[in-house]
C-alpha positions as CSV (number, residue, x, y, z in Angstrom):
1,M,94.4,88.0,83.0
2,A,96.6,90.0,84.9
3,L,97.1,90.1,88.5
4,A,95.4,92.0,90.3
5,V,96.4,90.9,94.2
6,I,100.5,89.9,95.1
7,G,101.0,87.9,97.9
8,A,104.4,88.9,100.1
9,G,104.0,87.3,102.9
10,F,105.7,84.0,104.2
11,G,104.2,80.9,104.2
12,R,102.3,80.0,107.8
13,T,101.1,83.6,107.9
14,G,97.5,82.4,107.5
15,T,98.6,83.1,103.7
16,L,95.2,80.4,103.0
17,S,92.6,82.4,105.2
18,L,93.7,85.1,102.5
19,K,93.5,83.2,99.5
20,A,89.9,81.7,100.4
21,A,89.3,85.7,101.4
22,L,90.7,87.1,98.5
23,E,88.3,84.3,96.5
24,Q,85.2,85.7,98.3
25,L,86.2,89.1,97.8
26,G,86.5,88.6,93.9
27,F,89.8,88.6,93.5
28,G,89.7,84.4,92.4
29,P,91.3,82.2,91.3
30,C,94.0,82.8,93.7
31,H,97.5,81.3,93.9
32,H,98.6,79.2,96.9
33,M,101.2,76.2,97.2
34,A,98.2,74.2,97.6
35,E,97.3,74.8,94.0
36,I,100.5,72.4,93.3
37,F,100.4,69.9,95.3
38,A,96.7,69.1,93.3
39,D,97.9,70.4,89.8
40,P,100.7,68.0,88.5
41,E,100.7,70.1,85.7
42,Q,102.0,73.3,87.7
43,L,105.3,71.7,88.8
44,T,107.4,72.5,86.0
45,L,106.9,76.4,85.4
46,W,107.2,76.6,89.2
47,Q,111.0,74.2,89.1
48,A,111.5,76.3,86.2
49,A,112.0,79.9,88.8
50,A,113.0,77.7,91.1
51,R,116.4,77.3,89.2
52,G,117.0,81.0,88.2
53,D,115.0,79.9,84.7
54,Q,113.7,83.0,82.9
55,V,110.1,82.3,82.5
56,D,107.0,83.5,81.4
57,W,104.8,85.1,84.4
58,D,101.7,85.1,82.2
59,E,102.3,81.6,82.2
60,V,102.9,80.8,85.0
61,L,100.5,82.5,86.4
62,D,97.8,81.4,83.4
63,G,93.9,82.4,84.9
64,Y,95.0,83.3,88.8
65,R,94.1,87.5,89.4
66,A,95.9,86.6,92.4
67,T,98.6,85.2,94.3
68,V,99.3,84.2,98.3
69,D,102.2,81.9,100.2
70,W,105.2,80.4,98.5
71,P,106.5,79.8,95.7
72,S,104.8,83.1,95.0
73,A,106.1,84.9,97.6
74,Y,109.5,84.6,96.8
75,F,109.1,86.3,93.6
76,W,106.9,88.7,94.6
77,R,109.8,91.6,93.1
78,E,109.7,89.9,89.7
79,L,105.3,89.8,90.4
80,A,104.9,93.6,91.4
81,A,107.1,94.7,88.5
82,A,105.4,92.1,85.4
83,Y,102.2,93.7,87.2
84,P,102.8,97.4,88.1
85,T,98.8,97.8,88.7
86,A,98.6,95.0,91.7
87,K,97.9,95.7,94.6
88,V,100.6,94.5,97.1
89,V,99.3,92.4,100.8
90,L,102.3,91.7,103.4
91,S,100.3,88.7,105.3
92,T,102.3,89.0,108.9
93,R,102.2,87.5,112.3
94,D,104.2,88.2,115.8
95,P,107.6,86.1,114.4
96,D,107.8,83.3,117.5
97,S,104.2,82.2,116.3
98,W,104.9,82.4,113.2
99,Y,108.4,80.3,113.3
100,A,106.9,77.8,115.6
101,S,104.1,76.8,113.6
102,F,106.4,76.8,110.4
103,E,108.5,74.4,112.1
104,N,105.8,72.6,112.7
105,T,104.6,71.8,109.2
106,I,106.7,73.4,106.3
107,L,110.8,72.4,107.9
108,R,109.0,69.4,108.9
109,V,108.1,68.2,105.8
110,V,111.1,69.6,103.9
111,N,113.2,67.7,106.6
112,A,111.8,64.1,106.0
113,V,111.1,65.5,102.3
114,D,113.1,61.9,101.8
115,R,110.3,59.7,103.3
116,I,107.3,60.9,101.4
117,A,106.1,57.7,99.0
118,D,104.1,60.0,96.5
119,P,106.5,61.5,93.5
120,H,103.9,64.8,93.1
121,I,103.9,65.2,96.6
122,R,107.5,65.0,96.7
123,A,108.8,66.7,93.7
124,T,106.4,69.6,95.3
125,T,107.9,69.5,98.1
126,E,111.9,69.4,96.7
127,M,111.1,72.5,94.7
128,G,109.6,74.3,97.4
129,G,112.3,73.6,100.1
130,R,114.9,74.8,97.2
131,L,113.4,78.3,97.4
132,V,112.8,78.4,100.9
133,G,115.5,76.4,103.1
134,E,118.2,77.9,100.5
135,G,116.8,80.4,98.6
136,V,115.0,82.4,101.9
137,F,117.4,80.6,105.0
138,G,120.1,80.5,102.9
139,G,120.1,76.6,104.8
140,R,119.8,77.8,107.9
141,A,115.8,76.9,108.6
142,D,115.9,74.9,111.7
143,D,118.0,77.8,113.3
144,P,114.6,80.2,115.0
145,E,116.5,83.3,115.1
146,H,118.7,83.3,111.7
147,A,115.4,82.7,110.1
148,K,112.9,84.9,112.6
149,A,116.2,87.4,111.5
150,V,115.1,87.0,107.6
151,Y,111.5,87.3,108.4
152,R,111.7,90.2,110.2
153,A,114.0,92.1,107.2
154,H,111.7,90.5,104.5
155,H,109.2,92.8,105.9
156,D,111.0,95.8,106.2
157,E,112.4,94.9,102.3
158,V,108.7,94.5,100.9
159,R,108.2,97.7,102.8
160,E,110.8,99.4,101.4
161,A,111.0,98.4,97.9
162,I,106.5,98.7,97.4
163,G,104.9,102.6,97.4
164,A,102.7,103.2,100.8
165,E,99.7,103.3,98.6
166,R,99.9,100.0,96.8
167,L,100.8,97.6,100.1
168,L,99.1,95.9,102.6
169,T,100.7,95.2,105.5
170,F,97.9,92.3,106.9
171,D,97.6,90.3,110.2
172,V,94.1,87.7,109.1
173,R,93.0,88.5,113.1
174,D,92.2,91.8,111.8
175,G,89.5,90.6,109.7
176,W,88.1,91.9,106.7
177,Q,87.4,95.7,107.0
178,P,91.6,96.4,106.2
179,L,91.7,94.6,103.6
180,C,88.4,95.3,101.5
181,E,89.2,98.7,102.2
182,F,92.7,99.1,101.1
183,L,90.9,96.7,98.4
184,E,88.2,99.5,97.7
185,V,85.3,96.4,97.7
186,P,82.5,95.9,100.1
187,A,83.0,94.2,103.5
188,P,81.1,90.8,103.9
189,Q,78.4,90.1,106.1
190,T,80.5,86.4,107.6
191,P,83.4,85.6,109.1
192,F,86.7,85.7,108.1
193,P,87.5,83.1,107.0
194,N,89.8,80.9,109.5
195,L,91.9,77.9,107.8
196,N,94.5,76.1,107.7
197,D,96.1,75.1,111.1
198,A,98.2,72.2,111.6
199,E,96.4,69.1,110.8
200,Q,94.9,70.9,108.0
201,F,98.5,71.5,107.0
202,K,99.9,68.0,106.7
203,A,96.5,66.1,105.1
204,L,97.5,68.5,102.2
205,V,101.1,67.4,101.6
206,G,99.2,63.4,103.0
207,G,100.6,63.4,106.5
């Protein structure tokens, strides 16, 4: 099953809501970091990718039609090249709002990894920390201005690399219309999903 949609947005840009929306629109299953927390068998392949090993993306993402969130968003260039017909969705939000959410959830968990009791949750968090803390933010994720500069630069890089006809910059607050027009599918009559506030995130990773 080839990917149809590649999510290039950072975590904490509404990615779990976007996952639910894509699956409701028929682009599922959609891969998200939550999939690795829930399925230990996936971790080995993502650890290999995080180490920089060459991986077979068909194997890593076997059975998925879409991706959002880290760790897959870290590899957006590779995925866009491997699946040239897939459309790319760059989920976004205000940088200040994004960093406040990131700091209160992902960064807090990564910084507390040594206190995580569950071995699989800890190993998954370590893998994510390697990609996000080091790979994305160069070990300076706790510097708000640096992190927000990286966030803005990432948006510029995606827009420069992906042709306009293949890319949607998407704020989940805009709801179904822009996403459905981009994917050329009818808009549901139900409300757009609203998932993964800070408390839901903490429950996902065991508090």
